[in-house]
C-alpha positions in Angstrom: 0.0 0.0 0.1 1.7 3.2 -1.2 1.6 6.2 1.2 -0.4 9.0 0.3 2.2 11.8 0.3 5.7 11.3 1.8 7.6 13.9 -0.3 8.9 15.4 2.9 8.5 13.4 6.1 9.5 15.6 9.0 11.0 13.6 11.8 10.7 15.4 15.2 12.6 14.4 18.2 15.8 15.4 20.3 17.4 17.8 20.8 13.9 19.3 21.3 12.4 16.9 24.0 9.9 19.0 25.7 6.5 17.8 24.1 4.8 21.4 23.9 7.8 22.7 22.1 8.2 19.7 19.9 4.5 19.8 18.9 5.0 23.5 17.9 8.0 22.6 15.8 5.8 20.0 14.0 3.2 22.5 13.3 5.9 24.9 12.0 7.3 22.1 9.7 3.9 21.5 8.3 3.2 25.2 7.7 6.5 25.2 5.7 5.4 22.4 3.6 6.1 19.0 5.3 3.6 16.5 3.9 3.8 14.2 7.0 5.4 14.1 10.5 7.0 11.4 12.6 7.4 11.7 16.4 10.6 10.0 17.4 11.1 10.5 21.1 12.1 8.1 23.9 11.8 8.0 27.7 8.5 9.9 27.7 5.5 8.6 29.6 3.1 6.8 27.2 0.1 8.8 28.4 1.9 12.2 27.6 3.0 10.9 24.3 -0.5 9.7 23.3 -1.8 13.1 24.3 0.7 15.0 22.2 0.3 12.7 19.2 -3.4 13.0 19.3 -3.2 16.8 19.4 -1.3 16.6 16.1 -3.6 14.2 14.6 -6.5 16.4 15.4 -5.1 19.7 14.2 -2.8 18.8 11.4 -4.0 18.1 7.9 -1.3 15.5 7.1 -0.6 12.1 8.3 1.1 11.5 11.7 3.6 8.7 12.3 5.0 7.6 15.6 8.4 6.1 16.0 8.7 2.6 17.8 5.5 2.9 19.8 2.6 1.2 18.0 0.5 1.4 21.2 0.9 5.1 21.2 0.0 5.5 17.5 -2.9 3.3 17.9 -4.2 5.1 21.0 -3.6 8.5 19.4 -5.4 7.8 16.4 -2.1 8.3 14.3 -1.8 7.1 10.7 1.2 5.1 11.1 4.1 3.6 13.0 7.7 3.2 12.1 9.4 0.3 13.8 13.0 -0.9 14.0 14.2 -4.3 13.7 14.6 -4.5 17.6 11.2 -3.1 18.2 7.7 -4.7 18.0 7.5 -6.7 14.7 5.4 -5.6 11.7 3.4 -8.8 12.2 2.6 -8.0 15.7 1.4 -4.6 14.8 -0.9 -6.1 12.1 -2.3 -8.5 14.7 -3.9 -5.8 16.8 -4.1 -2.9 14.2 -4.8 -4.6 11.0 -4.4 -2.1 8.2 -5.5 0.7 10.5 -1.9 1.7 10.9 0.6 2.1 8.1 3.8 0.3 9.1 7.3 1.3 8.0 10.8 -0.3 8.6 14.4 1.0 8.3 16.4 -0.6 5.5 20.2 0.0 5.6 21.6 -3.4 4.6 20.9 -6.1 2.0 19.9 -8.4 4.9 17.5 -5.8 6.1 16.0 -5.6 2.6 15.5 -9.3 2.7 13.6 -9.1 5.9 11.6 -6.1 4.8 10.5 -8.0 1.7 9.2 -10.8 4.0 7.4 -8.4 6.3 3.8 -6.9 5.8 4.8 -3.3 5.7 3.9 -0.1 3.7 7.0 1.8 3.4 10.8 1.3 3.5 12.9 4.1 5.0 16.3 3.6 3.3 19.7 4.8 4.8 21.5 6.4 6.2 22.3 7.8 2.9 24.6 10.6 4.2 26.4 11.1 7.5 24.2 12.0 10.2 24.5 13.0 13.9 20.8 12.6 14.6 20.9 8.8 15.0 24.3 7.6 16.3 23.5 4.0 15.5 22.6 4.5 11.9 25.6 2.9 10.6 27.9 4.0 7.8 26.4 6.1 5.1 25.5 4.0 2.0 25.5 7.0 -0.4 23.3 7.3 -3.3 24.7 4.2 -5.0 23.9 2.2 -1.9 20.3 3.8 -1.7 19.7 3.0 -5.4 20.8 -0.7 -5.0 18.5 -1.2 -1.9 15.6 0.8 -3.3 15.8 -1.6 -6.5 15.0 -4.5 -4.1 11.7 -2.9 -3.0 8.5 -4.5 -4.4 6.6 -2.7 -7.1 4.4 0.0 -5.5 6.3 0.2 -2.4 7.0 3.7 -1.1 10.8 4.1 -0.6 11.8 7.1 1.4 15.5 8.3 1.7 16.7 9.2 5.3 20.0 10.2 6.8 21.8 13.4 6.4 19.3 14.8 3.9 19.4 18.5 3.3 18.3 21.0 0.8 21.6 20.7 -0.9 21.4 16.9 -1.5 17.7 16.1 -1.6 17.5 16.2 -5.4 20.2 13.5 -5.6 18.2 10.9 -3.7 15.1 11.6 -5.6 17.0 11.2 -8.8 18.3 7.8 -7.2 14.7 6.6 -6.9 13.2 8.0 -3.7 9.6 9.0 -3.6 10.4 11.3 -0.7 12.8 12.3 1.9 12.8 11.9 5.8 14.5 14.8 7.5 15.0 15.7 11.0 18.0 18.0 11.9 17.9 20.0 8.7 14.4 21.1 9.6 14.2 21.1 13.4 17.7 22.3 14.3 17.2 25.2 11.8 16.7 28.8 13.2 13.5 29.0 11.1 11.7 25.6 10.9 9.0 26.5 8.5 11.6 28.3 6.2 13.8 25.1 6.3 10.9 22.9 5.5 9.8 25.1 2.7 13.4 25.1 1.2 13.3 21.3 1.3 9.9 20.9 -0.1 10.8 23.2 -3.1 13.8 21.0 -4.0 11.9 17.8 -3.6 9.1 19.0 -5.7 11.4 20.2 -8.5 13.3 16.9 -8.5 10.0 14.8 -8.5 8.7 16.8 -11.5 12.0 16.8 -13.5 
């Protein structure tokens, strides 16, 4: 099941960890052109995270995804959940949520691509394409050649999103390598003007997709 619009998936998380500030940052990113947001925070009480995610679901006109916490995504009425290979399995998510939640996984190696092919998921997040400080455990950058190789393994119709070190300066490269969109954290949320940063990225992605 291809995702509706993942041209610019804004991933909100540390260094902004106070939930009210994080929610405001998400709204600013959407105002600038983000087509989806993903909440990626840890060590926050589930009830607080559900409340924060639900507030975004109720007020934003775009899909909201939650990282790792399928229970939070489900309770908040979010559109999807992104799970890592050490988190709850896609099969377990399907057991209690069915198709109500879109499920995504990270793909950074050929073995993860094989696992993703065997899983019931809606999108692949492929990378880290470039070096990133946002996720220290992301592994060595795979570059656009590595991205292209892994993306080519995805089944027809699968949404493949590029992640890892994506900026306005390199976003066009990953679109040209086959990405249907980009997942971006620090280039948006560490910018002095979040909306402006999202707008710049969206313009680059839109141009690349229409080329």
